[in-house]
N, C-alpha and C positions, 0 to 999 in steps of 0.2 A: 407722604407716608405710604409705604408699600402695603402694609397690613394694618387695617383700621380696627377690626374687632373680630371676635369669634362669631361666625354666622349661625352655626348649629353644631351639635354633637351627634354623630351618626353611629347607630348600633345595628348589627346584622341580626336578623331573626329568620326563622324557618317559615313562619306563616304570618304575614304582615297584618291580616285582618284580626286574627286571634290575638296577636301581640298588642295591637292597638286597643282592643277591648280590655285586655289585662291592665295596661297602663292607665286607662281611663278609670276602670272599676277599682283597682287596687291602690293606685297612687294618686288618683284624682286629677290626672293631667287632662287637657282638653285637646281633642283633635282639631287642628286649624286648617289642614290641607290634606287632600288625598289624591293620589295618582296611582297608575299601574305600578305595583311593586314597592311603593313606599308611602309613609304617612308622616306628617309633621305634627308634633304635640307640643303645646305650650306648657311651661312650668311656672305656675303662679304669676307673679308680676315680672319675672325675668324676661329680658329681651333675647335670651339665647334659648331656642327651642331644642328639642331632641328629635332627630329624624330616625325612624326605624325603617330599615330597608330589607326587603326580602332577598335572601340569598343563602349561599353555603355558610354554615357556621363552622368555626374551627377553634382550636385551643388558642391560637395566636391572637385572635381578635378579642379575647377576654382580658388582655393585659391592661388596656386603657379603660377608664370608667368615669362616669360623671359623679360629682359629689353635690348633693342637694343640701341646702341649709334649712334648718327649722329652729324657731325659738321655743318650740315645745317638744323637745326630744323624747321625753318619757311617754307623753301622750301619743306621739307619732309612732314610736316603737310598739306600744301596746295595740294601737289601731291596726297597724300592718300585720302583726301577729294574729289578731282576731279575724282579719280578712283572709287568713291562710297564706300569707306571703312568707316565703322562706327567708328568715332573718338570722344573722349571726348574733353573737353576744354583744350587748351594749358595753362599750369600752370607754376608757378615759386615758388621755395622755396628759402632757404638761399643760396644754392649752385648750384641748377639744374633748368633747364627748361625741362618740360616733358609733355607727353600726353599719355592717354590710347587709345588703339584701340582693336577691337574685330573681330575675324574670323567668318566664317560661323556657327560654333558651339558655339559661344559666349565665346570662350576662350579669356581671357584678356591677352593682350600683352602691352608693354610699350616702348616708345621711349624717350630717354633723351639726353641732351646736357649739358656739364659742361666744364668750362675752367680750 
């Protein structure tokens, strides 16, 4: 098998230290590795972390985004709003409830719930 799994999801940020603090404080992620110019953050019990990498941000990098799962979407939505996170409207489609949120560099992230 050539590709075995997704190793990480990488997002570009302007200030890696500030962004790492934001992800930890606002989203509850845990910094598991740090090096010059990047940090690796674990997401709950998931084996796929997020890597934030310092560099030039541009409109083109905002097209791909991670989607987090929660079994408590209403509580998560309210908690993030209360923490001052920029969140979009809580939406519903045929199978999911979801909302978008944005980090300090306007990277789009999404949270979903499905049964």
